[in-house]
Backbone as numpy.savetxt, mean C-alpha at the origin, in Angstrom:
# Nx Ny Nz CAx CAy CAz Cx Cy Cz
-2.99 -20.88 -9.26 -1.56 -21.22 -9.68 -1.07 -20.38 -10.81
0.04 -19.85 -10.75 0.50 -18.84 -11.84 0.69 -19.91 -13.10
0.41 -19.19 -14.13 0.44 -19.93 -15.42 1.85 -20.55 -15.79
2.00 -21.65 -16.34 3.30 -22.24 -16.50 3.68 -21.82 -17.95
4.76 -20.97 -17.99 5.10 -20.36 -19.19 6.11 -21.18 -20.11
6.90 -22.00 -19.36 7.90 -22.91 -20.03 8.74 -22.31 -20.56
9.40 -23.11 -21.72 10.32 -22.60 -22.40 9.79 -21.51 -23.33
8.71 -21.35 -23.53 8.12 -20.30 -24.40 7.62 -19.00 -23.65
8.35 -18.75 -22.47 7.95 -17.84 -21.44 7.85 -16.42 -22.17
8.82 -16.10 -22.84 8.82 -14.77 -23.46 7.70 -14.59 -24.37
7.44 -15.48 -25.24 6.20 -15.17 -26.16 4.90 -15.31 -25.22
4.88 -16.03 -24.16 3.56 -16.33 -23.46 3.19 -14.92 -22.57
4.53 -14.31 -22.22 4.37 -13.12 -21.32 3.75 -12.06 -22.36
4.42 -12.01 -23.47 4.02 -10.91 -24.65 2.55 -11.19 -25.06
2.09 -12.27 -24.98 0.71 -12.71 -25.33 -0.24 -12.02 -24.20
0.11 -12.08 -22.90 -0.70 -11.88 -21.91 -0.88 -10.23 -21.88
0.06 -9.65 -22.17 0.09 -8.01 -22.15 1.03 -7.58 -23.20
0.59 -7.70 -24.33 1.50 -7.36 -25.65 1.77 -5.88 -25.81
0.91 -5.00 -25.36 1.16 -3.63 -25.34 1.71 -2.81 -24.23
1.86 -3.66 -23.13 2.24 -3.10 -21.95 3.76 -3.18 -21.91
4.49 -2.21 -22.40 5.84 -2.18 -22.59 6.70 -2.40 -21.11
7.76 -3.11 -21.08 8.55 -3.11 -19.79 7.75 -4.11 -18.71
6.86 -4.73 -19.12 6.11 -5.46 -18.10 6.06 -7.03 -18.52
6.02 -7.76 -17.32 5.93 -9.22 -17.60 4.67 -9.47 -16.71
3.89 -10.35 -17.34 2.61 -10.89 -16.86 2.26 -12.28 -16.56
1.53 -12.38 -15.67 1.32 -13.80 -15.36 -0.10 -13.99 -14.93
-0.80 -15.21 -14.90 -2.17 -15.42 -14.49 -2.20 -16.18 -13.31
-3.22 -16.04 -12.61 -3.43 -16.83 -11.37 -5.04 -17.11 -11.30
-5.43 -17.75 -10.10 -6.85 -18.23 -10.03 -7.95 -17.20 -9.70
-7.38 -15.86 -9.24 -8.23 -14.88 -8.73 -8.75 -15.07 -7.43
-9.93 -14.70 -7.03 -10.45 -14.69 -5.40 -9.60 -13.82 -4.61
-8.80 -14.36 -3.64 -8.08 -13.46 -2.92 -6.67 -13.22 -3.48
-6.48 -13.95 -4.72 -5.27 -13.64 -5.54 -5.43 -12.86 -6.55
-4.37 -12.66 -7.29 -4.79 -11.88 -8.55 -5.27 -12.70 -9.85
-5.72 -12.20 -10.73 -6.12 -12.91 -12.03 -5.04 -12.76 -13.01
-4.96 -11.34 -13.32 -3.74 -11.01 -14.28 -2.78 -9.98 -13.58
-1.68 -10.42 -13.56 -0.68 -9.59 -12.78 0.44 -9.17 -13.72
0.81 -7.85 -13.61 1.85 -7.23 -14.43 2.99 -6.68 -13.50
4.16 -6.98 -13.70 5.54 -6.58 -13.12 6.16 -5.65 -14.11
6.41 -4.31 -13.56 6.63 -3.39 -14.82 7.93 -2.62 -14.32
8.83 -2.28 -15.26 10.00 -1.59 -15.02 10.55 -0.77 -16.11
11.16 0.43 -15.79 11.70 1.11 -16.78 10.66 2.04 -17.46
9.65 2.30 -16.92 8.59 3.36 -17.64 9.31 4.69 -17.25
9.14 5.76 -18.64 9.44 6.90 -18.57 8.24 7.77 -18.44
7.14 7.06 -19.04 5.79 7.80 -19.08 4.76 6.56 -18.70
3.53 6.96 -18.18 2.68 6.00 -17.87 1.94 5.43 -19.17
1.55 4.38 -19.30 0.83 3.73 -20.49 -0.34 4.48 -20.64
-1.01 4.58 -21.80 -2.29 5.17 -22.18 -3.31 3.93 -22.03
-4.70 4.36 -21.76 -5.61 3.28 -21.50 -5.71 2.18 -22.56
-5.37 2.22 -23.90 -5.66 1.24 -24.72 -4.46 0.33 -24.45
-3.41 0.50 -23.89 -2.29 -0.40 -23.62 -2.33 -1.33 -22.64
-3.14 -1.03 -21.80 -3.50 -1.87 -20.63 -4.32 -3.33 -21.16
-3.93 -4.44 -20.77 -4.78 -5.62 -21.17 -6.05 -5.80 -20.33
-7.07 -6.21 -21.07 -8.42 -6.34 -20.38 -8.34 -7.24 -19.13
-8.97 -6.76 -18.09 -8.96 -7.87 -16.83 -7.75 -7.59 -15.93
-6.70 -6.63 -16.14 -5.58 -6.58 -15.34 -6.03 -6.08 -14.03
-5.64 -6.96 -13.09 -6.08 -6.54 -11.63 -4.96 -6.41 -10.52
-3.78 -6.60 -10.93 -2.63 -6.39 -10.12 -1.71 -5.86 -10.83
-0.74 -4.74 -10.40 0.33 -4.11 -11.20 1.34 -3.77 -10.13
2.53 -4.08 -10.23 3.61 -3.65 -9.72 4.55 -2.77 -10.52
4.91 -1.59 -10.10 5.59 -0.60 -11.06 6.81 -0.07 -10.33
8.00 -0.46 -10.86 9.33 0.05 -10.27 9.96 0.81 -11.48
9.70 2.14 -11.48 9.96 3.15 -12.68 10.33 4.51 -12.01
11.54 4.65 -11.32 11.91 6.21 -10.79 11.88 7.17 -11.81
12.00 6.80 -12.99 12.00 7.95 -14.16 10.58 8.67 -14.03
9.68 8.14 -13.52 8.22 8.76 -13.75 8.43 10.13 -12.77
9.42 10.19 -11.79 9.45 11.40 -11.03 9.69 12.70 -12.22
10.10 12.33 -13.22 10.45 13.70 -14.08 9.18 14.10 -14.77
7.99 13.38 -14.70 6.74 13.86 -15.48 6.35 15.06 -14.81
5.52 15.92 -15.55 4.96 17.00 -15.00 3.59 16.69 -14.06
3.11 17.51 -13.32 2.04 17.18 -12.57 0.90 16.64 -13.35
0.70 17.36 -14.51 -0.50 16.94 -15.56 -0.12 15.60 -16.00
0.94 15.25 -16.39 1.02 13.86 -16.80 1.18 12.89 -15.87
1.49 13.06 -14.67 1.04 12.13 -13.58 -0.39 12.12 -13.52
-1.03 13.15 -13.34 -2.57 12.84 -13.18 -3.10 12.18 -14.23
-2.87 12.41 -15.58 -3.30 11.70 -16.67 -2.92 10.37 -16.49
-1.58 10.03 -16.32 -1.26 8.61 -16.04 -1.96 7.89 -15.09
-2.32 8.46 -13.99 -2.98 7.41 -12.80 -4.15 7.49 -13.29
-5.04 8.40 -13.90 -6.27 8.19 -14.35 -6.61 7.16 -15.45
-5.46 6.75 -16.14 -5.55 5.92 -17.10 -5.40 4.40 -16.72
-4.99 4.29 -15.50 -4.99 2.96 -14.76 -6.31 2.25 -14.82
-6.47 1.11 -15.31 -7.79 0.47 -15.56 -8.55 0.33 -14.14
-9.91 0.37 -14.31 -10.92 0.25 -12.99 -10.87 -0.98 -12.51
-10.40 -1.83 -13.36 -10.45 -3.51 -12.78 -9.27 -3.74 -11.78
-8.38 -2.72 -11.50 -7.27 -2.86 -10.73 -7.67 -3.24 -9.24
-7.15 -4.41 -8.61 -7.47 -4.63 -7.23 -6.24 -4.46 -6.40
-4.98 -4.46 -7.01 -3.96 -4.31 -6.20 -2.93 -3.35 -7.09
-2.47 -2.38 -6.30 -1.80 -1.34 -7.22 -0.48 -1.01 -6.39
0.67 -1.27 -6.91 1.84 -0.97 -6.10 2.89 -0.09 -7.00
2.82 1.21 -6.64 3.58 2.26 -7.23 5.05 2.65 -6.32
5.26 1.74 -5.48 6.36 2.01 -4.39 7.76 2.16 -5.26
7.84 1.98 -6.45 9.20 2.22 -7.09 9.10 3.54 -8.01
8.14 4.42 -7.78 7.87 5.39 -8.78 8.38 6.85 -8.46
8.77 7.27 -7.45 9.30 8.41 -6.91 8.48 9.42 -7.43
7.05 9.45 -7.28 6.28 10.45 -7.91 6.28 11.79 -7.25
6.78 12.19 -6.11 6.89 13.27 -5.31 5.42 13.98 -4.90
4.58 13.88 -5.85 3.20 14.49 -5.74 1.98 13.72 -6.30
0.88 13.66 -5.57 -0.33 12.95 -6.19 -1.30 13.88 -6.74
-2.05 13.62 -7.81 -3.09 14.65 -8.24 -4.24 14.77 -7.36
-4.85 15.85 -7.56 -5.97 16.15 -6.51 -7.15 15.20 -6.91
-7.23 14.77 -8.04 -8.25 13.97 -8.42 -8.08 12.54 -7.75
-6.91 12.09 -7.19 -6.76 10.87 -6.44 -6.92 9.66 -7.14
-7.34 8.55 -6.64 -7.26 7.24 -7.05 -8.81 6.69 -7.04
-9.69 7.77 -6.93 -11.12 7.35 -6.71 -11.83 6.55 -7.70
-11.24 6.61 -9.25 -12.06 5.69 -10.07 -11.59 4.42 -9.95
-10.62 3.92 -9.14 -10.36 2.51 -9.06 -11.29 1.98 -7.79
-12.45 1.62 -8.24 -13.33 1.30 -7.29 -13.29 -0.13 -6.75
-12.49 -1.06 -7.56 -12.20 -2.45 -7.01 -10.88 -2.43 -6.33
-10.27 -1.38 -5.93 -8.79 -1.48 -5.40 -9.08 -1.96 -3.82
-8.30 -3.00 -3.54 -8.08 -3.57 -2.33 -6.66 -3.18 -1.55
-5.80 -3.02 -2.38 -4.44 -2.85 -1.68 -3.83 -1.92 -2.51
-3.11 -1.01 -1.78 -2.35 0.28 -2.62 -1.06 0.58 -1.67
0.07 0.48 -2.46 1.35 0.81 -1.98 1.97 1.93 -2.53
2.21 2.97 -1.62 2.79 4.18 -2.11 4.05 4.60 -1.42
4.76 3.42 -1.00 6.18 3.73 -0.35 7.14 4.15 -1.33
7.99 4.86 -0.75 9.14 5.40 -1.58 8.79 6.42 -2.69
7.93 7.19 -2.40 7.39 8.16 -3.51 7.83 9.50 -3.15
8.56 9.78 -2.18 8.92 11.24 -1.60 7.89 12.14 -1.47
6.81 11.58 -0.99 5.58 12.41 -0.58 5.56 13.20 0.77
5.33 14.21 0.58 5.31 15.11 1.74 3.96 15.53 2.40
3.04 15.70 1.00 1.70 15.96 1.67 0.88 14.98 0.52
-0.31 14.81 1.13 -1.34 14.02 0.34 -2.59 15.04 0.14
-3.18 14.98 -1.18 -4.29 15.57 -1.37 -5.53 15.23 -0.61
-6.57 16.07 -0.08 -7.27 15.52 0.71 -8.28 14.34 0.18
-8.51 14.41 -0.97 -9.31 13.31 -1.73 -8.74 12.22 -2.25
-7.27 12.13 -2.05 -6.50 11.00 -2.45 -7.17 9.70 -2.46
-7.75 9.19 -1.50 -8.48 7.86 -1.27 -9.84 7.78 -1.36
-10.48 8.97 -1.55 -11.97 9.09 -1.53 -12.66 8.25 -2.54
-13.65 7.44 -2.15 -14.41 6.67 -3.08 -13.96 5.21 -2.96
-12.74 5.04 -2.43 -12.27 3.58 -2.21 -12.83 2.82 -1.16
-13.95 2.62 -1.17 -14.72 1.67 -0.22 -14.34 0.52 -0.01
-13.70 -0.32 -1.06 -13.10 -1.62 -1.01 -11.75 -1.71 -0.36
-10.92 -0.45 -0.26 -9.65 -0.46 -0.04 -9.50 -0.96 1.41
-8.42 -2.18 1.48 -8.18 -2.93 2.66 -6.82 -2.73 3.23
-5.69 -2.22 2.54 -4.52 -1.79 2.93 -3.96 -0.62 2.23
-3.38 0.21 2.90 -2.67 1.24 2.59 -1.24 1.30 3.07
-0.27 1.22 2.09 1.28 1.51 2.62 1.62 3.13 2.39
2.00 3.62 3.34 2.32 5.01 3.19 3.70 5.20 3.90
4.21 4.18 4.20 5.38 4.12 5.08 6.56 5.06 4.58
7.46 5.47 5.37 8.55 6.39 5.22 9.81 5.28 4.86
10.93 5.61 4.94 12.08 4.84 4.82 12.31 4.01 5.84
12.14 2.72 5.61 12.18 1.70 6.68 13.45 0.82 6.80
14.43 1.25 5.75 15.68 0.49 5.74 16.69 1.10 6.74
17.42 0.04 7.05 18.48 0.32 8.30 19.57 0.73 7.74
20.42 1.58 8.56 21.70 2.11 8.15 22.79 1.10 7.68
22.66 0.00 8.06 23.69 -1.19 7.73 23.30 -1.81 6.40
22.16 -1.33 5.88 21.72 -2.09 4.60 22.28 -1.30 3.37
22.74 -2.13 2.41 23.53 -1.43 1.20 22.74 -0.24 0.72
21.37 -0.48 0.53 20.67 0.41 -0.26 19.99 1.77 0.77
20.50 1.74 1.87 19.94 2.66 2.97 19.91 4.05 2.40
21.02 4.62 1.79 21.12 6.01 1.16 20.13 6.21 0.03
20.09 5.19 -0.76 19.04 5.51 -1.98 17.67 5.44 -1.53
17.14 4.63 -0.60 15.98 4.50 -0.29 15.61 5.62 0.78
16.71 6.12 1.63 16.13 7.29 2.41 15.92 8.53 1.54
16.58 8.73 0.53 16.46 9.87 -0.39 14.89 9.73 -1.10
14.50 8.34 -1.23 13.12 8.06 -1.90 11.97 8.15 -0.98
12.25 8.10 0.21 11.25 7.65 1.26 10.30 8.78 1.42
8.88 8.44 1.88 8.15 9.62 2.29 8.46 10.13 3.46
8.12 11.47 3.55 8.21 12.39 4.48 6.93 13.12 4.88
5.71 12.28 5.10 4.61 12.96 5.23 4.46 13.89 6.36
4.01 15.04 6.47 4.02 15.99 7.48 2.76 16.36 8.21
1.84 15.99 7.36 0.38 16.25 7.81 -0.60 15.46 7.17
-1.95 15.19 7.80 -3.02 14.71 7.19 -4.20 15.58 7.42
-4.99 15.38 6.52 -6.41 16.08 6.51 -7.38 15.36 7.43
-8.22 16.02 8.05 -9.34 15.48 8.94 -10.09 14.49 8.27
-10.35 14.68 6.99 -11.21 13.58 6.12 -10.35 12.80 5.14
-8.96 12.61 5.51 -8.04 11.96 4.72 -8.66 10.57 4.14
-9.06 9.83 5.19 -9.74 8.51 4.83 -11.12 8.30 4.75
-11.72 9.61 4.37 -13.21 9.47 4.26 -13.57 8.49 3.16
-14.79 7.70 3.49 -15.32 6.88 2.64 -14.53 5.53 2.64
-13.37 5.43 3.17 -12.65 4.08 3.15 -13.02 3.21 4.20
-14.27 2.62 4.12 -14.98 1.87 5.02 -14.62 0.64 5.14
-13.64 0.02 4.23 -13.11 -1.30 4.26 -11.76 -1.23 4.72
-11.17 -0.25 5.16 -9.78 -0.30 5.49 -9.27 -1.13 6.79
-8.55 -1.95 6.71 -8.12 -2.83 7.81 -6.65 -2.60 8.25
-5.61 -2.28 7.19 -4.28 -1.95 7.76 -3.88 -0.63 7.13
-3.27 0.05 8.14 -2.82 1.49 7.59 -1.34 1.64 8.14
-0.41 1.66 7.05 0.90 1.87 7.71 1.43 3.26 7.34
1.87 3.99 8.40 2.34 5.42 8.13 3.56 5.59 9.01
4.36 4.56 9.47 5.52 4.69 10.23 6.75 5.30 9.53
7.65 5.92 10.22 8.83 6.45 9.52 8.55 7.72 8.75
7.50 8.54 9.19 7.24 9.76 8.31 7.63 10.96 9.30
7.07 12.10 8.96 7.27 13.37 9.64 6.10 13.86 10.39
5.17 13.11 10.60 4.02 13.71 11.15 4.13 14.29 12.54
3.48 15.49 12.87 3.49 16.11 13.98 2.22 16.20 14.81
1.20 16.16 13.91 -0.28 16.05 14.51 -1.10 14.90 14.06
-2.25 14.60 14.62 -3.19 13.69 14.03 -4.49 14.13 14.30
-5.32 14.53 13.35 -6.68 15.03 13.58 -7.62 13.94 14.36
-8.37 14.64 15.09 -9.04 13.81 16.12 -10.22 13.01 15.40
-10.71 13.44 14.27 -11.69 12.83 13.52 -11.35 12.06 12.24
-10.03 11.80 12.21 -9.34 11.15 11.02 -9.93 9.83 10.84
-10.23 9.08 11.83 -10.73 7.58 11.69 -12.14 7.36 11.76
-12.93 8.47 11.60 -14.34 8.19 11.96 -15.33 7.48 10.95
-14.55 7.12 9.77 -15.35 6.26 8.99 -14.86 4.77 9.00
-13.88 4.48 9.79 -13.00 3.22 9.88 -13.68 2.32 11.00
-14.42 1.39 10.53 -15.02 0.53 11.50 -14.65 -0.95 11.46
-13.56 -1.07 10.53 -12.68 -2.37 10.31 -11.36 -2.38 10.48
-10.84 -1.14 11.04 -9.38 -0.97 11.00 -8.73 -1.81 12.13
-8.03 -2.81 11.89 -7.34 -3.64 12.66 -5.85 -3.40 13.03
-5.02 -2.74 12.09 -3.71 -2.64 12.56 -3.38 -0.95 11.85
-2.75 -0.39 12.84 -2.37 0.90 12.55 -0.95 1.03 12.95
0.13 1.39 12.18 1.31 1.81 12.66 1.93 3.38 12.33
2.13 3.98 13.59 2.64 5.12 13.70 3.90 5.57 14.23
4.60 4.62 14.51 5.89 4.78 15.07 6.92 5.61 14.38
7.76 6.22 15.02 8.88 7.01 14.24 8.32 8.11 13.59
7.48 8.81 14.30 7.00 10.16 13.66 6.98 11.21 14.89
7.47 12.28 14.56 7.75 13.30 15.55 6.72 14.06 16.11
5.58 13.28 16.67 4.33 14.01 17.13 4.72 14.93 18.23
4.09 16.03 18.22 4.17 17.01 19.17 2.69 17.61 19.44
2.31 17.42 20.92 3.13 16.51 22.00 3.01 15.15 21.48
3.89 14.41 22.22 3.90 12.81 21.99 2.53 12.17 21.82
2.42 11.42 20.94 0.99 10.84 20.84 0.86 9.69 21.55
-0.36 9.50 22.20 -0.65 8.35 23.12 -1.86 7.46 22.49
-2.05 6.25 23.10 -3.16 5.47 22.63 -4.38 5.92 23.28
-4.37 6.72 24.04 -5.63 7.54 24.77 -5.95 8.72 23.92
-5.16 8.89 22.86 -5.54 10.33 22.16 -6.90 10.06 21.42
-7.69 11.29 21.32 -8.90 11.08 20.66 -9.07 10.50 19.44
-7.90 10.50 18.46 -8.16 9.75 17.04 -8.27 8.30 17.31
-8.01 7.65 18.59 -7.90 6.25 18.45 -9.18 5.74 19.48
-9.58 6.65 20.20 -10.71 6.36 21.38 -11.80 5.41 20.59
-12.40 5.95 19.72 -13.52 5.01 19.16 -13.04 3.62 18.71
-12.01 3.68 17.84 -11.52 2.62 17.19 -11.01 1.52 18.51
-10.41 1.97 19.73 -10.01 1.00 20.61 -11.33 0.58 21.40
-12.08 1.40 21.59 -13.43 0.98 22.23 -14.28 0.00 21.65
-14.17 0.02 20.23 -15.00 -0.97 19.40 -14.34 -2.48 19.38
-13.07 -2.38 19.99 -12.37 -3.89 20.02 -11.96 -4.49 18.67
-11.96 -3.70 17.73 -11.50 -4.12 16.46 -10.06 -3.85 16.01
-9.63 -2.77 16.46 -8.36 -2.23 16.43 -7.46 -3.05 17.44
-6.64 -4.05 17.00 -5.77 -4.90 17.86 -4.22 -4.74 17.75
-3.91 -3.72 16.93 -2.39 -3.53 16.81 -2.22 -2.08 16.57
-1.88 -1.32 17.39 -1.66 0.16 17.42 -0.22 0.43 17.73
0.70 0.49 16.86 2.09 0.57 17.10 2.66 2.06 17.17
2.90 2.48 18.41 3.25 4.06 18.42 4.65 4.25 18.74
5.15 3.17 19.62 6.59 3.41 20.25 7.47 2.15 19.73
6.84 1.06 19.27 7.68 0.16 18.70 6.88 -0.80 17.77
7.72 -1.43 16.79 6.78 -2.29 15.76 6.76 -3.62 16.33
5.32 -3.87 16.50 5.05 -5.31 16.96 4.71 -6.34 15.90
5.22 -6.17 14.72 5.34 -7.22 13.68 4.27 -7.16 12.77
4.16 -8.12 11.78 3.16 -8.13 10.79 2.34 -9.43 10.63
1.87 -9.60 11.90 1.12 -11.13 12.08 -0.23 -10.97 10.88
-1.05 -9.98 10.96 -2.16 -9.99 9.97 -1.65 -10.08 8.40
-0.70 -9.50 8.04 -0.29 -9.37 6.78 0.36 -10.75 6.41
1.18 -11.43 7.26 1.49 -12.65 7.10 0.34 -13.67 7.00
-0.56 -13.67 7.73 -1.69 -14.48 7.72 -2.43 -14.38 6.44
-2.56 -13.28 5.83 -3.25 -13.08 4.49 -2.30 -13.65 3.53
-1.00 -13.40 3.53 -0.02 -13.98 2.75 -0.11 -15.54 2.59
-0.09 -15.98 3.72 -0.19 -17.60 3.73 -1.47 -18.09 3.21
-2.59 -17.36 3.53 -3.90 -17.86 2.91 -4.23 -17.40 1.71
-3.49 -16.40 1.19 -3.70 -15.99 -0.20 -4.88 -15.14 -0.23
-5.24 -14.34 0.88 -6.48 -13.65 0.97 -6.33 -12.03 1.02
-5.20 -11.69 0.52 -5.11 -10.11 0.55 -6.15 -9.45 -0.26
-6.71 -10.05 -1.33 -7.59 -9.38 -2.28 -9.07 -9.69 -1.76
-9.25 -10.46 -0.93 -10.59 -11.03 -0.40 -11.10 -9.77 0.35
-12.52 -9.96 0.68 -13.15 -8.89 1.27 -13.64 -9.58 2.63
-12.87 -10.67 3.20 -13.26 -11.37 4.31 -12.77 -10.21 5.71
-13.56 -10.21 6.57 -13.23 -9.37 7.72 -13.60 -10.22 9.00
-12.49 -10.13 9.87 -12.83 -10.75 11.38 -12.50 -9.73 12.11
-13.22 -9.40 13.36 -13.03 -8.43 14.27 -11.84 -9.05 15.20
-11.48 -10.14 15.08 -10.52 -10.97 16.30 -9.13 -10.42 15.79
-8.23 -10.71 16.77 -6.86 -10.31 16.78 -6.15 -11.18 15.78
-5.13 -10.57 15.07 -4.32 -11.46 14.11 -3.78 -12.64 14.90
-3.64 -13.60 14.09 -3.23 -14.90 14.73 -1.61 -14.83 15.09
-1.23 -15.25 16.52 0.02 -15.16 16.76 1.15 -15.87 16.00
2.36 -15.33 15.79 3.33 -16.28 15.04 3.76 -17.43 16.01
3.97 -18.63 15.32 4.35 -19.90 16.03 5.82 -19.63 16.27
6.22 -19.95 17.39 7.67 -19.98 17.78 8.28 -21.26 17.33
9.36 -21.04 16.74 10.31 -22.10 16.12 10.68 -23.04 17.24
10.67 -24.45 17.07 11.20 -25.21 17.95 12.71 -25.22 18.04
13.33 -25.44 19.31 14.79 -25.53 19.18 15.17 -24.90 20.48
16.40 -24.96 20.71 16.95 -24.46 22.07 16.77 -22.85 22.05
16.63 -22.41 23.24 16.44 -21.02 23.45 17.82 -20.29 23.40
18.11 -19.32 22.66 19.20 -18.45 22.62 19.30 -17.91 24.00
20.63 -17.90 24.50 21.06 -17.20 25.71 20.84 -15.63 25.71
20.26 -15.00 26.72 20.32 -13.56 26.70 21.50 -12.94 26.86
21.83 -11.90 25.91 23.10 -11.08 26.09 23.05 -10.02 27.03
């Protein structure tokens, strides 16, 4: 349960992460949930290592100004993120590029969100060493044209054009990979050779040439193992597994089931007439 900060919320938040500017922090029980979580906005630079509180394991960063940092500053900033991190959300950071050194020092990382970072390429070793990584969000712009923020989010969306054959090497714990709405034209045949637990892959809305099929070599071993249950190429079939984890508060656990995600329960009531 999140700590009750009551009327002294400001002081309590400051006490949890006194040197982490622009951040509000809260505590939870751990396990499949966070222990110490930081919600951060308005960063113009990444914090230095000494400013992170001990035990910080979840961080959400919404700071578009980080786009202006040099390549060296971005690398130094990412390397400063504490090794205790289990969930890292940089989806509001507009980084444009990721360092060659990648996120490999975050050995405890289970969930990584890199949406809306204007990414076009990924260094080959971006995720190498992340054996516990369970979920990767690399989605492009998923906002619809009728949504108020569509133009802004489209400009910030990822447009990944290619993946290295060893892009997910050593990510043996990966269960969900979201890469829809990008600009991918090919998919290396060996890209998933280390993934024995991959249950959900979303690749729809990518201009593959030739058109990608579920019979492609990249998916052959995954599908024959009967672990991959959701392969979205032409349409989005939903987020059943994510919803299941959210409800059970097990996003950060290392539990694994080879079974299909639980189907959503239909709401009771009169069926709507077909149009």
